[in-house]
C-alpha positions in Angstrom: 85.8 -21.6 205.1 85.3 -24.3 207.7 83.4 -23.1 210.8 84.8 -24.3 214.2 82.5 -24.0 217.3 84.3 -23.8 220.6 82.1 -24.6 223.7 82.7 -24.0 227.4 79.7 -25.0 229.6 80.9 -25.9 233.2 83.8 -24.9 235.4 84.8 -21.6 236.9 88.4 -20.6 236.2 90.0 -18.4 233.6 91.9 -21.5 232.3 89.0 -22.4 230.1 89.0 -19.0 228.3 92.7 -18.9 228.1 92.9 -22.4 226.5 90.0 -21.6 224.0 91.4 -18.2 223.1 94.7 -19.9 222.0 92.8 -22.4 219.9 90.6 -19.7 218.4 93.5 -17.7 217.2 95.3 -20.7 215.9 92.2 -21.8 213.9 91.7 -18.3 212.5 95.3 -18.0 211.5 94.7 -21.1 209.3 91.7 -19.5 207.6 88.9 -21.0 209.7 85.8 -19.2 211.0 85.5 -19.5 214.8 82.6 -19.0 217.2 83.0 -19.3 221.0 80.0 -20.2 223.1 81.2 -19.3 226.6 79.7 -19.9 230.0 80.9 -16.6 231.4 81.1 -13.7 228.9 81.8 -11.2 231.6 85.4 -12.2 231.6 85.8 -13.1 228.0 87.4 -9.8 227.0 90.5 -10.6 229.1 91.4 -12.9 226.3 89.1 -12.0 223.3 89.1 -8.2 223.4 91.0 -8.0 220.0 89.9 -11.3 218.7 88.0 -11.8 215.4 86.1 -14.8 216.9 82.4 -14.4 217.3 81.2 -14.7 221.0 77.9 -16.0 222.1 76.4 -17.1 225.5 76.3 -20.8 226.3 73.0 -22.2 227.7 73.7 -22.7 231.4 72.0 -23.9 234.5 71.3 -20.9 236.8 69.5 -22.3 239.9 71.8 -22.9 242.8 70.8 -26.3 244.1 72.0 -27.9 247.4 74.9 -30.2 246.8 74.3 -33.9 247.5 75.7 -35.4 250.7 77.9 -37.7 248.7 80.0 -36.5 245.8 82.0 -39.4 244.3 81.4 -39.3 240.6 80.7 -36.8 237.8 77.0 -37.9 238.0 76.9 -36.4 241.6 78.2 -33.1 240.2 75.8 -33.1 237.3 72.9 -33.8 239.6 73.1 -30.3 241.0 74.0 -28.8 237.6 70.5 -29.4 236.2 70.6 -33.2 235.7 68.4 -33.8 238.7 65.5 -31.9 237.0 64.2 -33.6 233.8 62.2 -30.5 232.7 65.2 -28.2 233.2 67.6 -30.5 231.5 65.3 -30.9 228.6 65.1 -27.1 228.1 68.9 -26.9 228.2 69.2 -29.6 225.6 66.7 -27.8 223.4 68.7 -24.6 223.7 71.9 -26.4 222.8 70.2 -28.0 219.8 69.0 -24.6 218.7 72.5 -23.1 219.1 74.1 -26.0 217.2 71.5 -25.8 214.4 71.9 -22.0 214.0 75.8 -22.1 214.1 76.0 -24.9 211.5 79.6 -25.8 212.6 81.9 -28.1 210.6 83.5 -29.3 213.9 82.8 -28.7 217.6 85.3 -28.6 220.4 84.0 -29.2 223.9 85.6 -27.9 227.0 83.8 -29.4 230.1 80.5 -29.3 228.1 78.5 -32.5 228.9 75.0 -31.0 228.0 76.3 -29.8 224.7 77.7 -33.3 224.1 74.4 -34.8 225.0 72.5 -32.4 222.6 74.9 -33.2 219.7 74.9 -37.0 220.0 73.2 -37.6 216.7 74.7 -34.8 214.7 76.9 -35.7 211.7 79.8 -33.5 212.7 83.2 -34.3 214.3 83.1 -33.9 218.1 86.5 -33.2 219.8 87.1 -32.8 223.5 89.9 -30.5 224.6 89.7 -30.2 228.4 91.2 -31.2 231.7 91.2 -35.0 232.1 89.2 -34.7 235.4 86.2 -33.4 233.5 85.7 -36.3 231.2 85.6 -40.0 232.3 86.2 -42.9 230.0 83.0 -43.7 227.9 81.5 -47.1 228.5 82.8 -47.5 232.1 80.2 -46.8 234.8 80.7 -45.3 238.3 84.2 -43.8 237.9 85.4 -42.4 241.2 86.6 -38.8 241.2 87.1 -38.5 245.0 89.1 -41.6 246.1 90.0 -39.9 249.4 86.3 -40.1 250.4 85.1 -43.6 251.5 81.6 -44.6 250.4 79.7 -47.8 249.5 79.9 -48.7 245.9 76.2 -49.4 245.9 75.4 -45.8 246.9 77.5 -44.5 244.1 75.8 -46.9 241.7 72.3 -45.8 242.8 73.2 -42.1 242.5 74.6 -42.5 239.0 71.6 -44.6 237.8 69.2 -41.8 238.9 71.0 -39.3 236.7 71.3 -41.8 233.8 67.5 -42.3 234.0 66.9 -38.5 233.8 69.3 -38.2 230.9 67.6 -41.0 229.0 64.1 -39.4 229.5 65.4 -36.2 228.0 67.3 -38.1 225.2 64.0 -39.9 224.2 62.2 -36.6 224.0 64.8 -35.2 221.6 65.3 -38.4 219.6 68.9 -38.8 220.9 70.7 -42.1 221.5 70.3 -43.3 225.1 73.3 -43.7 227.4 74.2 -46.7 229.6 76.3 -44.8 232.1 77.2 -41.1 232.6 80.6 -41.6 231.0 78.8 -42.3 227.7 77.9 -38.6 227.5 81.6 -38.0 226.7 81.7 -40.2 223.5 83.9 -38.3 221.0 85.8 -38.5 217.7 89.0 -37.2 219.3 90.2 -36.0 222.6 93.2 -33.9 223.7 94.1 -33.8 227.4 95.2 -30.3 228.4 97.2 -31.6 231.4 99.6 -34.3 232.5 98.9 -38.1 233.2 99.6 -37.6 236.9 96.5 -35.4 237.2 94.2 -37.7 235.3 92.0 -39.7 237.7 91.0 -42.1 234.8 94.5 -42.6 233.3 94.6 -46.3 234.1 91.4 -46.9 232.1 92.2 -44.8 229.0 93.3 -46.3 225.7 96.0 -44.3 224.0 95.2 -40.9 225.5 96.8 -37.8 224.0 98.2 -35.6 226.7 99.3 -32.2 225.3 100.0 -30.5 228.5 98.6 -27.0 229.2 98.7 -24.4 226.5 101.5 -21.9 226.4 101.0 -19.6 229.5 102.8 -16.7 227.9 100.2 -13.9 227.4 100.3 -10.3 226.5 100.2 -9.5 230.2 102.9 -7.8 232.3 105.4 -10.0 234.1 105.9 -9.3 237.8 109.0 -7.5 238.9 110.8 -9.5 241.5 113.2 -6.7 242.5 116.7 -7.4 243.8 115.9 -8.4 247.4 116.9 -11.7 249.0 114.6 -14.4 250.2 112.5 -17.1 248.5 110.4 -15.7 245.6 106.8 -16.8 245.9 104.4 -16.4 243.0 100.7 -16.1 244.1 97.5 -16.7 242.1 94.6 -16.5 244.4 90.9 -15.4 244.5 89.2 -13.3 247.2 86.6 -14.8 249.5 88.0 -18.3 249.3 88.8 -20.3 252.4 92.3 -19.8 253.8 93.3 -17.1 251.3 93.6 -14.3 253.8 95.4 -16.6 256.3 97.9 -17.6 253.6 98.5 -14.0 252.5 99.1 -12.9 256.1 101.6 -15.7 256.6 103.4 -14.8 253.4 103.6 -11.1 254.4 105.1 -12.0 257.7 107.7 -14.3 256.2 111.0 -13.4 254.7 109.8 -14.3 251.2 109.5 -11.9 248.2 105.8 -12.2 247.2 104.4 -11.3 243.8 101.3 -12.4 241.9 97.7 -12.0 240.8 94.9 -11.4 243.3 91.7 -11.7 241.3 89.7 -9.1 243.1 89.8 -6.0 245.3 92.1 -6.2 248.3 90.5 -5.6 251.6 91.9 -2.7 253.7 93.5 -5.4 256.0 95.3 -7.0 253.0 96.2 -3.6 251.5 98.0 -2.8 254.8 100.3 -5.7 254.2 101.8 -4.1 251.1 105.6 -3.6 251.2 108.5 -3.8 248.8 108.6 -7.5 249.5 104.8 -8.1 249.3 103.1 -6.8 246.1 100.0 -8.2 244.4 98.5 -7.2 241.1 94.8 -6.8 240.4 95.4 -7.7 236.8 96.4 -11.0 235.3 100.2 -11.4 234.9 102.3 -13.3 232.4 102.7 -16.5 234.3 105.4 -18.0 232.1 107.7 -15.0 232.5 106.8 -14.6 236.2 107.5 -18.2 237.0 111.0 -18.0 235.6 112.0 -15.8 238.6 110.0 -17.7 241.2 111.1 -20.3 243.6 107.6 -21.5 244.8 103.9 -21.0 243.9 100.8 -20.6 246.1 97.5 -21.1 244.3 94.2 -22.8 244.4 95.6 -25.9 242.6 93.7 -25.6 239.3 95.3 -28.1 236.9 96.5 -25.4 234.5 98.4 -23.5 237.2 99.7 -26.8 238.7 101.0 -28.0 235.4 102.6 -24.7 234.6 104.3 -24.6 238.0 105.6 -28.1 237.9 106.8 -28.0 234.3 108.7 -24.9 235.3 110.2 -26.9 238.2 108.4 -24.9 241.0 106.8 -26.6 243.9 103.2 -25.5 244.8 101.2 -25.0 247.9 97.5 -25.5 247.2 94.4 -23.9 248.7 91.7 -25.9 246.8 88.2 -24.6 246.7 86.5 -27.4 244.8 86.7 -31.1 244.1 89.1 -31.1 241.1 91.5 -28.8 242.9 91.4 -31.1 245.9 92.3 -34.1 243.7 95.2 -32.1 242.3 96.3 -31.1 245.8 96.4 -34.7 246.9 98.5 -35.6 243.8 100.9 -32.7 244.6 101.4 -34.1 248.1 101.8 -37.7 246.9 104.4 -36.6 244.4 106.3 -34.7 247.0 106.3 -31.5 245.0 104.3 -29.4 247.5 101.6 -29.4 250.1 98.1 -28.0 250.7 95.6 -26.8 253.2 92.1 -28.2 253.2 88.6 -27.5 254.5 89.3 -28.9 257.9 92.5 -26.8 258.6 92.2 -23.8 260.8 94.1 -20.6 260.4 96.9 -21.8 262.7 97.3 -25.0 260.6 97.4 -23.1 257.4 100.2 -20.9 258.8 102.2 -23.9 260.0 101.8 -25.9 256.8 102.7 -22.9 254.6 105.7 -21.9 256.7 107.0 -25.5 256.5 106.4 -25.4 252.7 108.5 -22.2 252.4 111.3 -23.8 254.3 111.2 -27.1 252.5 114.1 -27.5 250.1 113.2 -31.2 249.3 110.0 -30.2 247.4 112.0 -27.7 245.3 114.4 -30.5 244.4 111.6 -32.9 243.5 109.8 -30.3 241.5 113.0 -29.7 239.4 113.2 -33.5 238.9 109.6 -33.6 237.8 110.2 -30.9 235.3 113.2 -32.7 233.9 111.3 -36.0 233.6 108.3 -34.3 231.9 110.2 -31.8 229.8 108.7 -33.3 226.6 105.2 -32.0 227.6 106.6 -28.5 227.9 107.9 -28.8 224.4 104.6 -29.8 222.8 103.0 -27.1 220.7 99.5 -27.2 222.2 97.7 -25.2 219.6 99.4 -26.8 216.5 98.8 -30.3 217.9 95.1 -29.8 218.6 94.4 -27.8 215.4 96.2 -30.3 213.1 94.4 -33.1 214.9 91.0 -31.4 214.3 91.8 -30.6 210.6 92.3 -34.3 209.9 88.7 -34.8 210.9 87.1 -32.0 208.9 
């Protein structure tokens, strides 16, 4: 019985767990043994409560370091995720080596797991990346820009990346691992499946024959929202508490003529609970997005790539409230495609209300989202799980 090890190391959203849970079940249905090493086990039961897969904790970097002034490449992100500390990074690599040696997998799938990739560089097992395109640049190409909307001298980007590369190579030498020439070399792999669409891949122009499989099926054993029979635009919401602009957006939606339903991933404040009405209802539990989107006209979310792809493939425009760099990239793409809008860090509450109100009234973005869905319908028809699992089985 081949043993498949699924690894999630970095990133925050439930999309990683949702994606890996689909793959875990598909592999086990084909007779494989599956172990998941997850960054955040506290939320794993949302998707793995009834699963036969083994769950273990990923080695992760816990200290909260100050972010660098300039974030332009993945090297800048890794610098405050442990790669700025040779001793700390060395300990993480040792932990990953121990996990890999104990698990004895026949194949490893990496979802945003650069340190696990580093630790496995000399192991004779197939290494497959299944992740958002944003989280893995093209091996062999140095200094790949992930924030093109921020202007910075190339020399500064180059210096910052070289510092991280030097740290990685010190650690690699200690553990008898092959050195890297640029940060992208961490992502060398035997196969890769992009769980999104080309429009949301910042490195699409540099890739050779990438395999885009779209997001996994978003139909889950969750309840679908009840849209009722009232009039007005139907807006599906997927937001988290404590993030910038969330409260302002929800207040704007509550005051509008829209029918609002969705998932609020936390406890509503008394002020937000007071907004509840027949037209404004949020769930504290995850909802079946596929079923819920069928009845929606528009989406308001943080612009995570899974939600973005789900919305656009369903022909629904999206208003983004990005909370981190990848979501901000997606929000820029949404705006450039004409399939939605977004509010950023520099917007105040008044701007958020103005932009969101204009989005609700914008019929052109609905038309363009429907056109996008028609042009990309083949991605919606890809069987994500079968495509990935069959591709992996060829390498076992």
